[in-house]
C-alpha positions in Angstrom: 109.2 113.1 100.7 106.5 114.4 103.5 104.1 116.9 101.2 102.5 113.3 100.7 101.8 112.8 104.3 97.8 114.4 104.4 95.6 115.1 107.1 93.3 111.4 108.2 91.7 113.1 110.7 87.7 114.1 110.5 87.4 113.0 107.2 83.9 110.9 105.9 84.1 108.2 105.0 87.3 107.4 108.4 90.7 106.8 107.0 91.2 103.4 105.7 94.3 101.5 106.7 95.5 102.2 103.5 96.6 105.6 103.8 97.8 105.6 107.7 100.3 102.7 106.4 100.9 105.3 103.2 101.3 108.5 105.8 103.7 106.2 108.1 105.6 105.1 105.1 106.8 108.5 104.3 107.1 109.6 107.9 109.0 107.1 107.9 110.7 107.4 104.7 111.7 111.2 105.9 113.1 110.6 109.3 115.2 107.6 107.7 116.2 109.9 104.5 116.1 107.0 102.2 113.1 105.9 100.5 114.6 102.5 100.2 116.5 100.9 103.1 119.5 98.3 103.2 119.1 94.6 103.4 120.3 95.0 106.9 117.8 97.8 107.9 115.2 96.5 105.8 113.9 94.8 109.0 113.7 97.9 111.3 113.1 100.3 108.2 109.7 97.6 107.9 109.2 97.4 111.6 108.7 101.0 112.3 106.7 101.8 109.6 104.4 99.3 111.3 104.7 100.4 114.5 104.1 104.1 113.7 100.6 103.1 111.5 99.7 101.1 114.3 99.9 104.4 116.5 98.3 106.3 114.0 95.5 104.1 114.0 94.8 104.6 117.6 95.8 108.4 117.2 93.1 108.7 114.9 90.0 106.4 117.1 91.3 108.9 119.9 90.4 111.9 118.5 87.2 114.0 118.7 86.1 116.9 117.3 82.9 119.1 117.0 83.2 119.7 113.7 81.7 118.9 110.8 83.7 115.8 109.4 84.9 117.0 105.8 83.8 115.3 102.4 87.2 113.6 100.7 85.4 114.5 97.1 85.4 118.8 98.5 88.9 118.3 100.2 90.6 117.0 96.6 88.6 119.6 94.4 89.8 121.9 96.5 93.2 120.6 96.4 93.1 120.0 92.8 92.2 124.2 92.5 95.0 124.8 94.3 97.4 123.2 92.1 96.0 124.7 89.4 96.6 128.1 90.4 100.6 127.2 91.6 101.4 124.8 88.6 99.2 126.6 86.3 96.1 124.2 84.2 97.6 121.2 82.6 
């Protein structure tokens, strides 16, 4: 599950709230061992996702770097090329 968590820092354009929320959701799923919580655990699960997304937003806002921002399109193309080598061309 955590393979879906992507680096969110130092990209142009910056990570969206939806991307931060998706990463938080993947993290909570991995830690809890559940992709969908039971009704009894749903509130705690959703609260954890919200709190982790909030903390992640603060972290991303506070991080600084001298490196130039990465281009999302270029990084996606590199990932696609790596996947083609790894899994073969589709």
